[in-house]
N, C-alpha and C positions, 0 to 999 in steps of 0.2 A: 676400017675399024669396026667391023660388024660385031666383033666380040665385046666391044665396049659401046654398045648402043645406048648411051646414057641420055635420058630425057630430063632436062633441067626445067625447073619451075621458077622463073624470075620473080614471081609474085609471092612465093612462099616465104614464111618467116625463117625457114631453115637456110642458113648461108649456102651459097653455091658450092664452096669448097667441101662442105659437109655432105651435100647431096652427092658429089662425085665420090667422096670417100666411102659413103655408105653403099653406093652402087657397086663399086669394085670389091669392097669387103664382102658383100652378100654373094657376088659372083664367085669369089674364092671359096667361101664357105659352102656354097651349093655345088661346087665342082665345075662351074662354067669356065673358070680360069684355072687350068691345071698347074701343078708344080712345074716350075721351069719356064712357064710361058712368059715371053718378053712383052712388056707393056709399051705402048707408044711413048715417045719422048714427051716431056712436059710441053715443049714448044708445039709439037704436032697435035697433041690432044687439045691444047688451048685454042689452036686455030680451028680444029674440027668442031669444038663446042662453042666457039666464038665467045670465049671468056679470056680474062687476062692470064698470063703465064703464072703470075703469083698465086692465083686461085688454085690452079692445078698443082703448083709446088706445095701449097699448104695441105692439099689432099694427100699427095704422095708422101710428104713428111710424116703425116699422121699414120699412114699405113706402114711406113718403115718403122716408126716408133713402136707400133703394136706388133711388129714381126710378121705382118702379112706379105710384105714385099721386101726386097733388099736391093740396094744400089751397088752395082759392080762397076769399079773404075773403068772408064773408057768403053763400057759395054751397054750400060743402061739399067733399067729397072726390071726385075724378074720376080715372079711369084715364088714365095718360100714354100718349103715342104713343111706341112703342119700335120704331124702324125696324130690321128684320132681326134681331130678338132671337134669340139662339142658345139653343136648348133643350138643356140637358145632361141626357141620359137614361142610365140604367144600361146599356141595351143598346148605347148608342154606345161604351161602354168595351170591349165585346166584339166589335164589328164595325168596319168601316171608318167613319171620321168622315163624317157627312153634310155636303154643301155647306151653307154658311151665310154670311150677310152680317153682319159685326160691327156693334154699336151705333155710331152716328155718332162718329167721332173727329175732333176739331177740331185744326187745325194750330196755332192759337194760342188760348189760353184766358185771358180777362181775369177770372178768378175773383176775387171780393172776399175769399174765404177762403184764398187761396193764400199760401204762404211760399216762401222760397228754400231748397230742401232741400240744395243744394250748400254752403251756408254753415254748416250745422250743425257745431259744434266737435267733430268725432268723435274726434280724437286726444286732446283734453283730457278728453272724456267717458270714453273708454276708460281713460286713466291714473287719473282720480279713482275710477272704479269699481273698478279693480284694487287701488288703495291701500286702499279701504274694505273690500273683501272679504278682503284679505290679513291684516287685523287680527283678532285673536282676540276678537271682540265678539259673543258668543252672544246678548246681550240684544237685538241688532238683529232677531232672528228671533222674538222674543216680542211679544205684543200690547202696544203702547205706549199713551201718553196719548191719549185720544180727541181732544184738541185738536191733537195733533201733537207731535213732539219739541221740547223746550224750546230746544235749540240752534238749530233752524231758525226757530222763532218769534222768538227774540232777534235773529237775523240779519235777518229780514224787518222787524222793528221799526226797526232801525238804518237799513236801506235806505230804508224809507218816509219816515223823518224827513229823510234827506239828499236823496233824489231827488224826493219828492212833497210834502214839507212837511206830511206827515200825522203825527199824534201818537198813539202806541200803545205800550202795555206788552205784553210777551210774554203776559201773562195774558189779554189781550183778543183774541188772535189764534187763529183756528181754521183748520187746514189741511184741504184736501179735494181730491178728484180731479176738478177742473174746476169752473167757476162754477155749472154746473147742479146739481151735488151740494150746493153751499153754499146755493143758493136753496131746494132741497128741505129742507135742514136748517132754514133760516129758517121755512119754512112749517110744519114740524113744531113749531117753538117757538111760533109765533103761533097755530097752530090754524086750522081751516077757517073759511071765511066772512069772511075779511079783505077789506076794500075797498082795492084797489091801483090807483093811478093810473099809466097808461103813456101814452107818446106814440104817435103813428102817423104814419109808419112806425116800426118799432122792431125790436129783436132778437126774432125770431119764436119762438125756442125758449123764451125766458123767458115770453112771453105764453102759449104753449101750456101750459107747466108750471104757471103760476099758475091757469089755467082748469081744467086737469085735476085740480088738487088742491082744487077746490070753492071757489075764491076769486072774488070779484066784481071784475072788472077794469073800471076806469073809463077810457075813452079821453079824453085831454085834448089840445086843440089846441096847435099850435106856431106860433111866429113866428121871426124871424131870430135871436132870442136863446135859443131852446129852448122848454121847456114854459111855457105861459102861466099865470101865477099867478092871474089873474082867473078863468080857466076852471077851474083846480084848486080854487079856493075854492067853486065851484058844485057840487062833487061831495061825496060822503060818504067820500072816501078817508082811510084811516088811514096809508097808506104811499104814497110816491111813488118809482117806479123811474126813475132818470135816468142818462144817460151824459154828464156835463157837460164832460169834457175832449175828447170826440170822439163825438158822437151817431151811433149806427149805425142806419141806413145814410146819413143825410143829411150827416154830417160837421160838423154845427154845433158850435161851441165856445161854451159858455155863459159870457157875460161876468160879471165879479165882481158887478155890480149885481143881475143876475138870481139869482145864487147867494145873495146876501144876502136877497133876497125869498123865495127858497125856504126858507131857514133860518128866516126869520120866520114863514112858514106853518107849519112843523113845530113851532114853539114855541107855536102858537096853541091847542093842545089837549094834554092830558097824555100821550096814547099815540100821538102821531104820529111817524113816522120816515121817513127818506129812505134808499133803497138806492142807493149810488153805485157803478155798474159802471165801473171804470177799466181796461177790457180792453186798450187799446192806446195808452195815454198816452205811451209811450216815443217814439213817432214823430211829431214835429212839425217843420214846415219853415218856418214864418214866426214870428219872434219867439221869446221864451223860453217854455218850457213853463209853463202856468198851474198853480199848486199845486192839489192835490186839494181838493175841497169839504170833506172831513173836517177839513182843517187849519184851516178857518175856524169850525168848530163848537165853540161854548163851552158848549152845554147837553146834549151827549150824545144828539143826534138822528140822526146819520149812521152808517149801516152801510156800511162800505167793503169792496168786493170787487175783488181784483186777481188776475192770473194770469201764469204764466210760459209758457203755451202759445203765446201770440202772439209773444213776443219770442225764444223759443228754438226750439220746434217744437210742432206740434199734439199729437204723441204724448206730450209731457211734460205729463201730466195733473196738474199741481200748481198749485192756486189757494189763495188765502188770504182770510180775512174778518176784519175788525177790528170787533168788537162794542163799542158804547158801554158804559161801566162800568155804566150803569143796567140793561143787559140781561144782565149776567153771572149774576145769580141765576136768571133765566129759563132761561138755557143750562144751569146746573147742574141745574135741575129737569127740563127736557124734552129737552135736547140731548146731554148728556154720556153718555147711554145708547147713543148711536150711535157706533160705533167709527170711528177715522180710516180713510179709504179710500185712503191713500197709504202704500206700504210704507216701513218705516223705513230701508231701504237707500237708496231714492230720496230720502228726506228728507235723509239725510246727504250724498248726492251734491249736491243743490241747495245745501245749506248751504256745502259746500266750494267749489262753483262761485262763490258770492257772496263768501265770506270771503277767498278767495285772489285776488280781483280779476279772475277770468276773465269774470264776467258783465258787468262794466263795459266791458271791452275788446270783448266780443262785441257789446254794444249800440252802441258807437261805430262798429264795423265795419258793423253792419246799418243804422244811421242813414245813413252815407255811401253805402252800396249802394243803399238805397231812395230816397235823395234824388236820386241820379243817374238812376234809372229814372223817378222822379216828374218831374224836369225834362225828360227826353227825351220822355215822353208829352205833357207840356204843349206842348212845342215842336212835336211832330207834330200836335197838335190845333188849331193855329192855322188850319189849312186849313178847319176845320169851323165857324169863328166866324160864318160867314154863315147857317148853318142851326141852330145850337144855342149854348147858353151853358154854361159850366163852373162847377161849384161843388164844395165839399167838398175843395178841393185843399190846404188848409193843414195837414192832419194825417192820420194813418192811412196806409193803403197802398191806397187806392182813391179815385176821384173820380167825379163824376156829370156826364153830358151830358143836358141838357134841350133837346129839339128845339123850335125856334121856327118851323119851316116847315110844321107840320101833320102831320108824319110820326107814325104810330101806333107805340106801343111794340112791338107784335107784329110790325109790318112791319120795324122797325129790327133786331129780333133775327133775324127770318127772313132778311133780306137779308144780314146779316153771316154767318149760318150757311152760306149758299150759297157764300160765299167762304172757308169754313173757319175762321171766327173766332167764338168764343163770347163774347157779351156778355149781361148779365143785367138783367132789368127791375126797376124800383123797385117795381112793383105787388105783387110777391110778399111785400113787407115790411109791407104795410098790414094792419091787424088790426081786429077788431070791426066797427062800422058806420061807421068813418071814411070820408069821401068820397075817392074817387080824384082825383088832380090831372088837370086837363084836358090839360096839356102832357105828352107822353110823355118819360120819363126812363130812361136805361140807366146801369148801373154798370160801371165799368172798374177792375178790380183789376190792379196791375202788379207785385206782389211776386214772382210766380213766372215772370216773363219777363225775359230779358236785354235790354239796350238795343237790340241789333241786331234782336231778335225784336219788340220794341215798334215799331220803325220799319217792319219788314216787315208786321206786323199792321195798322198805321195805313194803309199803302199799300193794303192790301186793303179796309179800311173806306172809303177814299176811292172806290174802285170801287163799293162797295156802296151808299153813301149820297149821293155827290155826282153 
């Protein structure tokens, strides 16, 4: 590993993972690690540096998040191509800026993770924040209940009953800063070595998290109804991770019959559970919203996870988990020692936002906004029906185009980029040893594009693909 001759300083105040991250980042910026270079596996690098694998995982995760490297399923980590990367050096602050070319900027970005920042209820948020901070409530700055403030948990319980058909007492709810934290908490409760079933493609961050915490992830095939129960039965899985209301990224909505089969599977052994990730159930465009799987659960097998990050804004890192009553004693034993990761001021703010009716009005506004953009995109995509088919359009804020004319995914992305349009390949969401589909598929998210921008971007895609 001569190309990664990293020297770590255990006495430094800089964490080890950050030292590794900075070394690799600098090597990429300086050209020491060229485009396409394969990096050593996290296991090998951890052994070479004599650090924990988690430390290397954290460094690699940060590099992936910033776009310096990418993780390719079944192949490993590779250096990304960074056109015209600008190197910010100390000496450049003291001399004239050197000429540089910025990283490629797209005119239109169909990101599946986008939201509409202009629709954030800023005035309401400012007013509620001011009201909370004006009150003489010093207890808000003390460490609160590890599960989260009771007021917010009560408010969420009422909301879930009304909006999602889920049944929960405040005592069953745990508040956390994002779904990833709640999954970490679950892993701490269950311990390492769990066999967890996941679909492929799937939410990649959840897959990486489970793997990095020494769990055995079992990849289970899918059909038009979601996770196949016959394939699930062939695994040793104790837990199944699913997104029944809107599978990410395929957009599959699990019908009631398959949900009942999944619950029946969970009841087949004493310690089987289902993790229901209900991350964007608020946005559905065909028929009525299907109630949460948790609402059908009569035997305490479903662990429900929801978030406000998708419906309000990504920076609102407030998620919630509903534990079955049978798991409350395990939480008391292993989870309560972990403090709540959401400030009590933010918890009060979210509670007020829900209790005073602002959240319901905001959701109605966003549903109408996204529905208009959804319909505009579908209308513009009629021109492509001769070369591709559309799927996943009934819910969420993205849809999929599967090419039927033999075009490769890489070619579709490259051609679109040449016209200033960013689209995203489905292949990046495949995990484990799952086979890639033969037909190329790209994802088009429309939440962060105005209707006129969608039309202009579609016109450019016609030039790129037709």
